[in-house]
C-alpha positions in Angstrom: -1.4 -0.8 8.3 -3.0 2.6 7.9 -4.9 4.3 5.1 -6.0 7.9 4.6 -9.3 7.1 2.9 -12.1 4.8 4.0 -13.9 4.5 0.6 -13.6 1.6 -1.7 -11.4 2.4 -4.8 -12.8 1.9 -8.3 -11.0 0.4 -11.3 -8.7 3.1 -12.6 -8.3 5.0 -9.3 -4.9 5.6 -7.9 -3.8 3.2 -5.1 -4.7 4.7 -1.7 -1.9 6.1 0.4 -1.0 3.1 2.6 1.9 2.8 5.0 3.3 -0.6 6.1 5.8 -1.3 9.0 9.2 -2.6 8.0 11.2 -5.2 9.9 13.9 -2.6 10.8 11.3 -0.4 12.5 10.9 2.0 9.5 7.8 2.6 7.5 7.0 2.1 3.8 4.6 4.6 2.3 3.2 3.9 -1.2 3.3 7.6 -2.1 7.1 7.3 -2.1 6.9 4.6 -4.8 4.9 6.8 -7.3 6.2 6.3 -10.8 7.9 3.0 -9.9 6.8 -0.5 -10.7 5.4 -2.3 -7.7 4.5 -6.0 -7.3 2.1 -6.7 -4.5 2.0 -10.3 -3.5 -0.6 -11.3 -1.0 -0.6 -14.8 0.6 -2.9 -16.3 3.1 -3.6 -19.7 4.6 -6.9 -20.5 6.3 
């Protein structure tokens, strides 16, 4: 995962430009989802 900014976003700020690797070798960039509804589900077990 990579981000362009290293600062902590505040409430009301736009989501930082993040890219995530896809299983098929591609890349998902959040800038390509602008104007669309996005559900971010985070799960962890520790």
